[in-house]
C-alpha positions in Angstrom: 98.4 66.0 105.0 98.5 67.6 102.6 98.9 71.3 103.9 101.4 69.4 106.3 104.0 69.0 102.8 103.2 72.7 102.4 105.9 74.2 105.0 103.1 74.0 107.8 103.0 77.8 107.1 99.8 79.3 108.5 98.5 82.5 106.5 97.4 86.0 108.6 93.8 84.9 107.4 93.9 81.6 109.4 95.8 82.8 112.4 93.4 83.1 115.7 92.6 86.3 116.5 94.2 85.5 120.1 97.4 85.4 118.4 97.0 88.6 116.1 95.1 90.5 119.1 98.3 89.7 121.0 101.7 90.7 118.4 99.4 94.0 118.1 100.8 94.8 121.7 104.4 94.9 120.1 104.0 96.9 117.0 104.0 101.0 117.6 100.6 102.8 117.7 101.3 104.8 114.9 101.8 101.7 112.5 98.3 100.5 114.0 96.6 103.6 112.9 98.4 104.1 109.4 98.2 100.8 108.5 97.6 98.0 110.6 93.8 98.8 111.0 93.5 99.6 107.3 93.9 95.9 106.1 90.9 94.3 106.7 87.6 94.7 108.6 88.7 91.8 110.3 92.4 93.7 111.4 90.5 96.9 112.4 88.2 95.2 114.7 91.3 93.7 116.3 92.8 97.0 116.0 90.8 98.8 117.7 90.1 96.8 121.2 90.0 99.3 124.2 92.4 97.1 126.3 95.1 97.5 123.4 94.4 101.2 122.9 94.5 101.8 127.3 97.8 99.7 126.7 99.4 102.3 124.5 97.9 105.4 126.7 100.1 103.6 129.7 103.1 102.3 127.8 103.5 105.7 125.8 102.3 108.5 128.2 103.5 108.8 131.5 102.1 111.8 132.8 98.4 112.8 132.4 96.4 116.6 132.7 94.2 115.9 135.5 91.3 116.9 134.1 91.1 113.1 132.0 91.2 111.4 135.7 93.4 109.1 134.2 94.1 106.8 136.8 90.7 106.7 137.8 89.7 105.4 134.2 92.6 102.8 134.1 91.6 101.0 137.4 87.6 100.6 135.8 86.6 98.3 132.8 88.9 99.3 129.4 85.2 99.2 127.4 84.0 102.5 129.2 86.5 104.7 128.1 87.5 105.1 124.8 90.7 104.7 125.0 92.2 105.1 121.3 90.2 108.9 120.5 92.3 109.6 124.2 95.9 108.0 122.5 94.8 110.3 119.9 94.3 113.6 121.5 97.5 113.4 123.3 99.4 112.4 120.7 98.0 115.7 118.9 98.7 117.6 121.9 102.3 116.3 121.9 102.7 117.6 118.0 100.8 121.0 119.2 103.7 121.6 121.9 106.4 120.3 119.6 105.3 123.0 117.0 104.9 125.6 119.4 108.4 125.1 121.2 109.9 124.9 117.9 108.7 128.8 117.3 109.7 129.8 120.6 113.4 128.8 119.8 112.7 130.0 116.3 111.5 133.7 117.1 111.1 135.9 120.3 107.8 137.4 119.0 104.7 135.7 120.6 107.1 133.8 122.8 105.3 135.0 125.4 101.8 133.2 124.3 103.6 130.4 123.7 104.5 130.1 127.2 100.7 131.0 128.1 99.7 127.9 126.0 102.0 125.3 127.2 101.2 126.1 130.9 97.7 125.9 130.5 98.2 122.6 128.5 100.2 121.2 131.5 100.8 118.0 132.6 99.6 116.6 129.0 103.1 118.2 127.6 105.3 116.9 130.1 106.7 113.8 128.6 107.4 115.7 125.5 109.4 118.5 127.2 110.9 115.8 129.0 112.4 114.5 125.8 113.4 117.8 124.7 115.6 118.4 127.9 117.6 115.5 126.8 118.7 116.6 123.4 122.4 116.6 123.1 124.0 120.2 123.5 125.9 118.8 120.0 122.9 119.4 117.9 122.0 121.6 115.8 120.0 123.4 118.7 120.7 121.4 121.5 121.3 124.6 123.7 118.3 126.3 122.8 116.4 123.2 122.7 117.3 122.5 126.3 116.6 125.6 127.9 113.5 126.4 126.6 112.2 122.8 127.3 113.3 123.5 131.1 111.9 126.9 131.1 108.4 125.4 129.6 108.3 122.6 132.2 108.6 125.6 134.9 105.7 127.2 133.5 103.7 123.9 134.0 104.9 122.9 137.8 105.1 126.6 138.9 101.3 127.2 137.5 100.3 123.7 139.5 101.8 125.2 142.4 100.0 128.3 142.1 96.7 126.6 141.6 97.4 124.6 144.5 97.6 127.2 147.2 94.8 129.5 145.4 92.7 126.2 146.0 94.1 126.1 149.9 92.9 129.5 150.2 88.9 128.7 148.9 88.7 125.2 150.6 87.1 124.6 154.3 89.5 122.8 156.7 89.6 119.0 156.0 87.2 116.8 158.0 89.0 113.7 157.7 92.6 112.9 159.4 93.9 111.6 155.9 92.0 114.6 153.9 94.2 116.9 156.3 97.2 115.3 155.6 97.0 115.6 151.6 96.2 118.9 152.2 99.9 119.7 153.9 101.9 117.8 152.0 100.5 119.0 148.5 100.6 122.9 150.3 104.7 122.6 151.4 105.3 120.0 148.0 104.2 123.4 145.6 107.6 124.9 146.9 109.4 121.8 145.0 107.9 123.1 142.1 109.6 126.2 141.8 112.8 124.6 141.0 111.6 120.9 140.2 113.2 121.0 136.5 113.5 117.9 134.7 113.9 115.9 137.8 111.7 113.7 139.7 109.7 114.8 142.7 106.4 116.7 142.2 103.2 115.9 144.1 102.6 112.8 142.9 106.1 112.0 143.7 105.9 113.2 146.7 102.5 111.2 147.6 104.5 108.2 146.6 107.5 108.8 148.8 105.2 109.1 151.4 103.0 105.8 150.6 106.5 103.9 150.4 107.9 105.2 153.7 104.2 104.4 155.6 104.4 101.2 153.6 107.9 100.4 155.3 106.9 101.4 158.4 103.7 99.2 158.4 106.0 96.5 157.5 108.5 96.3 159.9 105.7 96.9 162.5 103.3 94.2 161.9 101.1 94.3 165.5 100.8 98.1 165.1 97.2 98.0 164.6 96.7 96.3 168.0 98.5 99.6 169.7 97.7 102.4 171.8 97.7 105.8 169.9 100.1 106.8 172.2 102.4 103.8 171.6 102.0 104.2 168.0 102.7 108.2 168.0 105.9 107.3 169.6 107.2 104.2 167.8 106.6 106.4 164.3 108.6 109.2 165.7 111.4 106.5 166.8 111.5 105.1 163.3 111.2 108.2 161.2 114.6 109.5 163.3 116.3 106.2 163.1 115.9 106.3 159.5 117.2 109.8 159.5 113.4 111.5 158.4 113.9 114.7 160.3 116.4 116.6 161.5 119.5 117.9 160.3 122.8 116.1 161.3 124.7 118.8 161.4 122.3 122.2 162.7 125.7 124.3 163.6 126.6 124.2 160.1 123.9 122.8 158.3 120.5 124.2 159.7 120.5 126.9 157.0 120.9 125.0 153.9 117.7 126.0 151.4 117.2 122.5 150.6 115.7 121.7 154.3 113.2 124.5 153.6 111.8 121.9 150.8 109.7 118.5 151.6 110.5 117.5 148.1 113.8 117.8 149.0 114.1 116.6 152.0 112.4 112.9 151.2 114.6 112.9 147.9 118.1 113.5 149.4 120.0 110.5 151.1 120.6 112.6 154.4 117.1 113.7 154.7 117.6 116.5 156.0 115.4 119.7 157.5 114.4 121.8 159.3 111.6 121.6 162.5 108.6 122.9 160.4 109.5 120.2 157.2 110.5 117.8 159.9 106.7 117.8 161.9 105.0 118.0 158.6 106.9 114.5 157.4 105.6 112.9 160.7 102.4 114.6 160.5 101.8 113.0 156.9 102.8 109.4 157.5 100.8 109.7 160.8 97.9 110.7 158.7 98.4 107.4 156.6 98.2 105.7 159.7 95.2 107.3 161.0 96.7 108.4 163.6 95.1 111.7 164.3 98.4 114.1 164.2 98.6 118.5 163.4 101.0 120.5 162.8 101.3 123.1 166.2 103.2 126.2 165.1 105.0 126.6 168.6 107.4 130.1 168.5 110.9 129.2 167.0 109.9 125.6 167.0 107.3 123.8 164.8 106.0 120.7 167.3 103.3 118.0 166.5 100.2 117.7 168.6 98.9 114.2 168.8 94.9 113.5 169.1 93.6 110.6 171.1 90.7 108.9 168.8 86.9 109.7 169.7 85.6 107.3 172.4 89.7 106.3 173.8 91.9 108.0 175.7 95.7 108.2 174.1 96.8 105.0 176.7 93.5 103.1 174.8 91.1 103.1 177.6 88.0 103.6 176.7 86.6 107.1 177.6 82.7 107.5 178.8 82.3 110.9 178.6 81.6 110.9 174.7 81.7 115.3 174.8 84.4 115.2 176.2 87.1 116.7 174.6 90.1 114.4 173.0 93.6 114.1 174.9 96.8 115.5 173.1 100.3 115.2 173.3 103.2 116.7 171.7 106.0 115.8 170.0 109.2 117.4 168.7 110.1 115.3 165.3 112.9 117.4 164.4 115.0 117.0 167.8 113.7 114.9 170.4 112.6 110.5 171.0 110.2 111.6 173.3 106.9 113.1 174.1 107.2 116.7 175.4 104.8 117.6 178.4 102.2 120.9 178.3 104.3 122.3 181.1 107.6 122.9 179.3 106.2 124.0 176.4 104.1 126.3 179.1 107.0 127.4 180.7 108.6 128.3 177.2 106.0 130.5 176.2 106.0 132.6 179.5 110.1 132.8 179.2 109.3 134.3 175.9 106.6 136.4 177.5 104.2 134.9 175.3 102.2 133.0 178.3 98.7 134.8 177.5 98.6 133.8 174.2 99.0 129.9 175.1 95.9 129.1 173.8 97.0 129.6 170.1 100.6 128.5 170.0 99.6 125.1 171.6 96.7 124.7 169.1 96.9 123.2 165.5 97.3 125.6 162.4 96.0 124.5 159.0 98.1 124.1 155.7 97.6 127.4 154.9 99.7 128.6 158.2 102.4 125.9 157.4 102.9 127.4 154.0 103.1 130.8 155.1 105.6 130.2 157.8 107.7 128.0 155.2 107.7 130.8 152.7 108.9 133.4 156.0 111.8 130.4 156.3 113.0 130.6 152.5 113.3 134.0 152.9 115.3 133.8 156.2 117.7 131.6 154.5 118.2 133.3 151.6 118.8 136.4 153.6 121.1 134.8 155.6 123.3 133.3 152.7 123.3 137.0 151.1 124.3 138.7 154.8 127.2 135.9 154.4 128.4 136.6 150.6 131.6 135.0 150.0 131.9 133.6 153.3 129.0 131.2 153.1 129.6 127.8 152.0 128.1 126.5 149.0 125.9 123.8 150.4 123.8 126.8 151.8 122.1 127.3 148.2 122.8 123.9 147.1 119.7 121.9 146.0 119.6 118.6 144.4 120.0 119.9 140.6 120.0 123.0 139.0 121.8 126.2 139.2 122.3 127.5 142.5 122.0 131.5 142.1 118.8 130.3 139.9 117.5 127.8 141.9 118.1 131.1 145.1 116.1 133.1 143.4 112.8 130.9 142.3 112.9 129.7 145.6 112.2 133.8 146.7 109.8 133.4 143.5 107.8 130.9 145.2 107.8 132.2 148.1 106.6 135.8 147.5 103.5 133.7 145.5 102.7 131.6 148.3 102.9 135.3 150.6 100.4 136.8 147.9 98.1 133.9 147.3 97.9 132.5 151.0 96.8 136.2 152.7 94.1 138.1 152.6 94.4 140.7 150.2 93.0 143.2 152.7 95.3 145.6 154.4 97.7 147.9 153.1 100.8 145.4 153.4 99.2 143.2 151.1 99.0 146.3 148.7 102.6 146.7 149.6 103.8 143.4 149.2 101.9 142.7 145.5 103.6 146.1 144.5 107.1 145.0 145.5 106.3 141.7 143.6 105.1 143.0 140.4 108.4 145.4 140.3 110.9 142.9 140.7 109.9 139.8 138.8 108.8 140.7 135.2 112.6 140.6 133.8 112.7 137.5 135.2 109.9 135.3 134.7 108.2 137.3 131.8 106.4 134.0 130.7 104.4 134.2 133.7 102.6 137.2 133.2 99.4 135.3 132.3 99.7 133.5 135.3 99.8 137.3 137.6 97.3 138.7 135.4 95.2 135.5 136.0 95.5 135.0 139.7 96.4 138.5 140.9 94.6 140.6 139.0 91.3 139.3 140.7 92.7 139.7 144.2 94.0 143.0 143.7 90.8 144.5 142.0 89.1 143.0 145.1 90.7 145.5 147.3 91.4 148.8 144.7 89.3 149.9 141.8 91.3 149.3 138.5 90.8 152.7 137.6 91.9 154.4 141.2 95.1 152.8 140.8 97.4 152.1 143.7 97.7 154.0 146.6 100.1 157.2 146.3 102.1 155.9 149.3 102.5 152.7 147.6 103.2 153.9 144.2 106.3 156.1 145.9 106.9 157.9 142.6 107.6 154.7 140.6 104.1 154.6 138.6 101.7 152.0 138.2 103.8 148.6 139.0 100.8 146.8 136.4 102.9 149.2 133.6 105.9 146.6 134.2 103.3 143.4 133.2 101.6 144.9 130.4 104.9 145.9 128.8 105.5 142.2 128.5 102.1 141.6 127.3 102.4 144.7 124.6 105.5 143.8 123.2 105.2 140.3 123.0 103.6 140.9 119.4 106.6 143.2 118.5 109.5 142.4 116.5 112.4 142.9 118.6 114.7 146.4 117.8 117.2 145.0 115.4 121.1 146.5 116.1 123.1 146.2 113.2 126.8 146.5 112.7 127.3 147.6 109.1 125.0 150.5 110.3 126.9 152.0 113.6 128.2 155.3 114.6 131.7 153.8 114.1 132.1 152.4 111.0 134.8 150.2 112.7 131.5 148.1 114.4 131.9 146.8 117.5 135.2 144.9 118.3 133.1 141.8 119.5 130.4 139.4 118.3 127.5 137.8 120.3 128.6 134.8 121.3 132.6 135.0 122.0 133.8 133.7 124.8 135.9 136.2 126.9 137.9 135.5 130.1 137.8 138.9 132.9 140.9 140.7 133.1 140.1 141.7 136.2 138.4 139.4 138.3 139.2 135.9 135.8 135.8 134.1 135.4 134.7 133.0 131.8 131.9 134.6 130.2 129.8 135.1 126.8 129.0 137.9 124.8 125.2 137.7 124.2 124.4 141.4 123.0 126.3 145.2 122.3 124.1 148.0 121.8 124.6 151.6 121.3 124.2 153.9 123.9 125.0 157.7 122.8 123.5 160.4 124.9 122.3 157.9 127.3 125.0 156.9 129.0 124.5 159.0 132.5 121.9 156.6 133.0 123.1 153.5 131.9 125.7 153.8 134.3 123.3 155.0 137.0 121.5 151.4 136.6 124.3 149.4 136.1 126.0 147.5 138.8 129.6 147.7 140.3 131.5 146.2 137.3 129.2 148.0 134.6 131.6 150.3 133.5 131.5 151.7 129.7 134.0 152.3 127.2 133.6 155.6 125.1 135.3 156.9 122.2 135.1 159.3 120.0 133.3 159.1 116.8 134.0 161.8 115.1 136.1 165.4 115.3 133.0 167.0 116.5 133.1 166.3 120.1 130.5 163.9 120.4 130.4 160.8 122.0 128.9 157.3 121.7 129.0 154.5 124.0 128.8 150.7 123.2 127.2 148.7 126.0 128.7 144.7 125.8 126.1 142.2 127.7 127.2 138.6 128.8 126.6 135.9 131.1 129.0 134.4 133.0 129.6 131.5 135.2 129.5 133.1 138.4 125.5 135.1 137.8 122.8 133.8 136.7 121.7 137.2 135.4 123.2 139.2 132.5 125.9 141.5 133.1 127.6 144.5 131.0 131.1 144.6 130.7 133.8 147.2 129.4 135.3 146.4 126.3 138.7 147.0 128.3 138.1 143.5 130.8 137.5 141.6 127.6 140.1 139.1 127.0 138.9 136.6 124.1 139.5 132.9 124.7 140.2 130.9 122.0 141.1 127.0 123.9 137.5 125.3 123.6 138.3 123.1 126.3 138.1 125.2 129.0 134.3 125.3 128.2 132.8 122.9 130.3 129.2 121.5 129.5 126.4 123.7 132.1 128.8 126.3 132.8 126.6 129.1 131.5 123.5 128.0 133.3 121.5 130.7 130.8 123.5 129.8 127.5 120.5 128.6 125.6 118.8 131.6 126.2 120.3 133.1 123.6 122.4 130.4 121.6 122.0 127.3 119.6 125.1 125.5 120.8 128.3 126.0 120.8 131.1 125.4 117.8 134.5 123.9 119.3 136.0 124.8 116.3 135.8 128.4 116.7 135.4 128.4 120.4 132.1 130.4 119.7 128.5 130.0 120.6 126.2 130.2 117.6 123.8 133.2 118.0 120.2 132.5 118.2 118.7 136.2 118.7 119.9 136.7 115.0 116.4 138.9 114.4 118.4 141.7 117.0 121.6 140.7 115.4 121.7 139.7 112.0 125.4 140.1 111.2 126.4 138.4 114.8 
């Protein structure tokens, strides 16, 4: 009875293990590591339960590098994995990525190396980087942190896509229907990774979306298993089309939308619009989950689906007595029709196109690698169409669900180039020509990818050409060895950037503008932000030859000796994804900060820490190069 009068309070020593163990789930895992488990032997035992640390791994981290086999481990007995050790490992990874990101933001020196390390860490870095992408733009280095976190995520995603395509070329044709569908969705989904940024929609998300679509179809067709293959295929086809998962609502206007070329975008967007190759792939990927053997058929101008009868049965369900007879097949057009497409119609179309003698080729199933190659061709055709239309192209043509349209278009072209090089055997001159074009075109836009170029493209090149011999002369075309562009990126990474001091300019007045100032172009009216200035001296002529149409240089006399020097101003704009050269006479400084909207300059974080509304100026993050700006 005395205990009841003593406030009825139990000490921790008197609490059952079950209660303490339950309370530990509500404590931070770091409080557990640094405090709770140090209290006593009993608390150490309770604080190190495998179930508790499995919970912390699940709740603290969403993304895991595949090498951990996380989902397989999580489904097994908790005692089979040292979950505490795994949590500590992931926490250490996050700290490593945090330190690397800080260095990438702080200095250009070894920036490419930092991208390489984080790119190879892969999905173990994704949770931390996603958090950094949400940094407020008004934070001390908010713009820079958001920009480089996104760029690092892009590197991780691109690496996964490149690995996927390389694996596709090295893998044999899958023997099962399910594996064929999985290979197809990953081969096409890899293109989405180049424009995924910090959004949902990676390969695992694409798989989950297909699983959800399949589950929805099953629930609305409870007697599905009892049907013949033909009825199953037609029911699925009509259901997908009724749910708008295939086709384009207004093909005259929307067919060539870049978004329609990407299977992840088609699944995620409310309209689900897609060109025939993606519509057919969607049908085949869902069909494979329903044990329907549906393959893509690369029919000219319009991809179709071929559905095969299961072994020992006809399409309508009858038992086939001749077990050695080839399976029956039917053709479908998921993009444009609710009905079966007759073989005779397809043969007539081939005859009209002058391709009748190749009917066996065009009416046969093709591997996922061929579908990925054809997707790359469609992306290039779409971007060429947009380029041809120029100002007449409506904005939706290049608008994806997220991100800057121009930058996304460039990234899609980059993806198509990677896919073509990885999925084409490197055994002819045309492959070398494509490689040389790739090597010359992209180092300026994606220098951080030099390690992937070395890892995946150099071995292919070396398998065709002895590196000591270099490219054939007809491919060099007077430009020199294309590998030198990337080697320069690698060599320059460890060097401090060139310093430009305004107090040491030839003209004692110095440049009239400073890095970070916002201006309006007098002639065209767009807004820009100054990112650099350079004295060009006698190299002005070369600079003019290499500049764009609007890249005009301002020249003035610096002394009575008639020698001249020039100032070259670079800027980012609200209309283009790359830097511009701008003439001084076209720079009209802006003092109203309200005209500078959030997200107006997608590249701002590459050069600036944040925007200061009080001065209507971006705060420089490139003081290594411009210490007085």
